[in-house]
N, C-alpha and C positions, 0 to 999 in steps of 0.2 A: 251412275253417281256412287262414289265409294262411301261406305258407312263412316260415321264419325268415330274417331278413336275413343276407346273406353275412358281414358283419362280425361278427355275433354267432356264426355257425357257426365262423369262424376263431378267435374268442376262446375258445370252449368247447373246440375241438380243441387249441389251444395250451395251455390249462390242463390238459387231460387228459394231453398229452405231458409236461408238467412234473411232474405228480404221478406219472406212470409212472416217470420218471426218478428222482424222489425215493425211490420204493419200491424200485427196483432198485439204486440207488446203494450202500447199505450192503453188499449181497451182492457187488456187483462189487468194492468195495474189500476185502472180507474175502477173496474169491478171489484177489485180487491179492497180498495179503501172505502168503497161504497158500503160494504157489509160491516164496516166498523170493527170493534174489538172482538166480537163473538166469532165471526168467520175469517178473521184476518190471518191466523197462523196457517190454516190449511191451504189457502190459495197463495200465500206468501212464497211457499216453496216453488210453485210453478212460475211466479213472477220473477223470482230470483234466478231460476234456471234460464228463462228467456233472457233476462238481462246479462247473464254470464255468456250466453251464446253471442249476443249483440256485441258487448264490449270486447270479447275475446276474438271474434272472427270478423263481424261486419265492420267494426270500427277500424280494423287493420286494412281493410280493402277499400272502404268508402268512409273516411273519417268525417267529412263534413256532413253527409246525409245522416250517418248514424248518430253524430253529435246533436243534430237538430232534432231528431226523434227522441233522444234521451232527454233533452231540455224541455221539449213539448210535454212528454209523458209525465215528468216529475213535477213541473209547474202545475199541470192539470190536477195531479194527485194532491199537491199542497193546497190548491184552491178548494178542492172537494172536501179534504179532511185536514182541518187546522191542527197539525200535530208536529211537535218538535222533532220526532224521529224522521218524518218525511222531509222537513226542512233541512235537517243534517244530511240526509241521503241525497237531496237535490244538489246541495253545495258540493258534497264529496264526489259524486258520480260525474257531474258535469265538469268539475275541475279536472278530473282524470281525463275526460275527453279533450279538454282544452290543452292539457299537458302533452297528450299524444299528438294533437294537431301542431303544437309548437315544435315538437321533435321531428315531425315528418313534412312540414310545409314551411314556406318562406315566411318572413316576418310580415310582409305585406298582406298575408293571408291570416296568419295566426293572431296578430295584434288586433284587427277588427273583430275576429271571432271572440277573443278574450274580452274585449270591451263590451260587445253586445251580450255576451253571456253574463258578465258581471252586472250589467244593468238589469237584465231580467232576473237574476238572482236577488239583487237588491230590492227590486220592486216587490218580488214574491215574498221575500222575508219581511218587508215593511207591512205588506198586507196581512201576513201571518201574525206579526207583532201587534197589529191594530186590534186583533181579537184577544191578545194576551198581554195586557198592559203591564203585568207584573215583571215581564222580561226587560232586561236592560237593553235598550235600542242601540246606544252607542257602542257597547262592547260587541254585540252580535254583528252589527254592520262592519265594525272594524275587523272582526274575525273573518267575515265573508271576503272582504277586500284583501286581507293578508293571505288567505287561502288561495285566492285566484292569482295573486302575484307570485306566490311560491310555486304553484303548479305551472304557471307559464315560464318562469325563469328556469325551473328544472327542465322542462321540455326544450326550451331554447338552448340551454347549456348542452343537452344530449345532442341536439342538432349541430351545434357548434363543433363538438368533439368529433362527430361523424364527418363534418366538412373538412376539418383539419386532417383527420386520418385519410380522407380521400385525396387531399393535396399531397400529403406525404407519400401515398401510394403512386400518385402521378409523377412526383419528383423522383421516386425510386425507380419507376419504369423508365423515365427519361434518362436517368443516370445509367441504368443498365444498358439502354440502347447506345448511349454515348460510349460507354466502356467497350461494348461489342464492336462499335465502329473503329475505335482506336486499336482494338486487338487485330481486326481484319486488316487495318492499315499497316500495323507493324508486320503482320505476317506477309503481306504483299511486298512491302519494301524489303524485308529480309530475304525473301525468296527471289524477287525479280532483280534487285540490285546486285546480289551476289552472282547470279547467273548471267545477267547482261554484262557485268564487268568482265567475267571470264570470256564470254563470247567475243566481246569487243577486243580483248587482247589477243585471243587466238586468231580472230580474223585479220588483225594487223600483222601478226606474225606470218600467217599464211600468204598474205598479199606481198610481203617483202621477199619471201623465199620460193614463191611459186615457180619462178623461172630457173633459179640456181639450185634449189634443193627440193625437188618435187616430193620426196619422201616426207620431209618435215611439213610441207604444205598439206599433204595427205593426213598426217597426224593431227594438225591443227583442225582440219575439216572434221575428223572423227570426234575430236574433243568437242567441237561445236555442236555436232549431232547429239552426242551423249548429254551434254549440258542442256540443250534445247529440249530433249525428250523428258529429262527429269523435271525441268521447269514446267512443261506442259502437264506432266502428271501431277505436280504439286498444285498448280492452278485448277486442274480438274477436281482434285480433292477439296479445295477450298470452295469452288462453285457448288459442288455437291453438298458441302456442309451448309451453304447459304440457302439451299432449297431442300434441306433435310426434311421439311414437313410435307413435301410432295409424296403422293402415294407411290409413284414409280421411281423414286430417287434411287440412285445406285449406292451401294454400301461404301462407307468411307474407308480410305486406305489408312495405314498406320502413320501416326505423326512421327517426325524424326526425333531422335534423341542423342545422347552422348555415345551410344553404340554406333552411330553413323559417322562419327568423326573420321574414321579411317577413309571412308569414301569421300568425305569433304577434302581431306588432305590430298587424295589422289587428283581430285578435280583442280585443286588449287596448284598442285605440282604442274599439271598440264598448262596452267596459266603462267608458269614461270616462277612461282614462289614455292619453295620447299617448306613444309610444315613439320617441325620437330615436336611430335606429340608426346607428352609425358603425363602419366597417371600415377598419383601417389595415394597411399592410404589403402584401406580395405574397400574394395568395390562392393556395392550393394544396390539393390533396386531402389529407384528413386520415384517419388510421386510424379504422375505424368506432366503436371504443370511445371514442376522444377526441371524435369528432364528436357522438355521442349524449350523452356526458356534458356537453360544452359547451352543447349545446342545453337539456338538463335543468337545468343551473345557471342559465342565463338565464331559463328558464321559471319556476323556483321563485323566483328573486329578483323577477322582474316581478310574479308572483302576490302576493308579500309587499307590494310597492308598492300593488297594487290593494286589498288587504285591510286594510293597516295604516298606510300612509303618510299618507293623507288629502291627497293631492296629485293634480293632473291631468296630470302629466308626469314622465318619467324619461329617463335617458340610458343607452344600452347601447353599450359600446365593445369591439370585438373587434380585438385586435392580433396580427398574425402576426409573430412575432419570429424571431431566429435560435436555433433549437432549443427554442422554447416558444411556447405559445398563451397570450395574456393576455385575461382577461375582466373588465370592470368594469361594475357596474350602480349608477348614482347617482340619488338623488332629493333633492328640497328640501323634503320633507314634514316631519312631526313625528317621524319615526324609526320604525324597525321594532321588532319585539318580539324582543329577543335572548334566546335560551335557552328559549323557550316553543315547544312543538310539535316536529315532526320535519323541518321544511323545511331549516333550516341544518345539522342533524345529518346529513341525507341528502346535502347538498351536500359536507360534509366527508368523508363516506365515499367519495363518488364521486371526489373529488380525491385522497384518500389511496390508493385503489386504483391510481391512475395515477401515484403518487409525486410529486404536485404539493403545492401549499399553497393555503389559502384563509383570507381574513380577512373578517370581517363585523362591522359595528358603526356607531355614530353617527359622522357627519362632524363635524369641529371647527366649521364654519360652519353647522351645522344639516343635517338630513336624515340619510340612511343610505346606506352604501356596502357592496357586496359585490364583492370582488376575488379572483379565482382565477388561478393560474398552472399550466398543464398542460405538462409537458415533452414534446417531440416526438421520435420516434425518428429516428435518423440518416438514414433512407431518405426522409424528407419534409423535411429541413432545407434 
């Protein structure tokens, strides 16, 4: 049988010390008040030390039991020694216990505890006042009730704030999960839709010319192979990212960016659409999220050209401006399909997350245009 961990031994030993102090405490306090004024000061230090240990440690772990011990000890002390200081300490210390219970337990527990404590406080103070007729009964009883009400309300308010904070954390976690799911859905759509569109077009070309132009059919098959491998590699990176917490997970590959647009243009050319890529302004490194989003916007827009425009060419313009990155994808085809599918929706979500704006729609002179503006942080301006 293995030995207990040292931390557990310490925890058990400390709990035992606290319970021992809690059991001894009422007797120490009782002995203190029994001596009266002459011996009160010397033993009061010991009693206060034990009380500090109880209220600071045991009350945090076992609030109901510790509160019961506190209430019993101070009522016993007040009965033994009719003293205004003892009565005040009874109200103060037990109210602190009620406040902590209200802050750490539900109302169905804290309210009965507060009511019982108030009743015992009131009876004890009335018994004390019966021997001190000069005191004002109404004022003292009202003070006891108000002190209990304030202690409970403060504790309940603390508990309410904690519960509200917990709800906000849960909502933030749920929102983060939803945003991550949307991000993954966008990545899958952008990656798979583009690749499958090219594969479908190349397969159709190969099927039509396989008998008459074997060379063209072979080129189509080669393009299908390259696109399929790239898509599988991208899916593998994404699946690796989803299980990145696994101990044996493979390292992630680099995410695509604007530097990969030439390769995208080559793949699109193999699908029958020539991409005229234009870059304006001073090239500079971009933040990873801006770089990836810019690439995905171009990829999705070009994919829509391949699938819907019915044209053999499009223009992609990347402009590095002062404080923003502009993207334009234009074609002279018969127009995209606006409002159908998730492509444009995904582009809008990407741009919105980066606090930019996007427009997509038919051009006045024919064709279709996608234009996005992504603000850049001050560090890359």
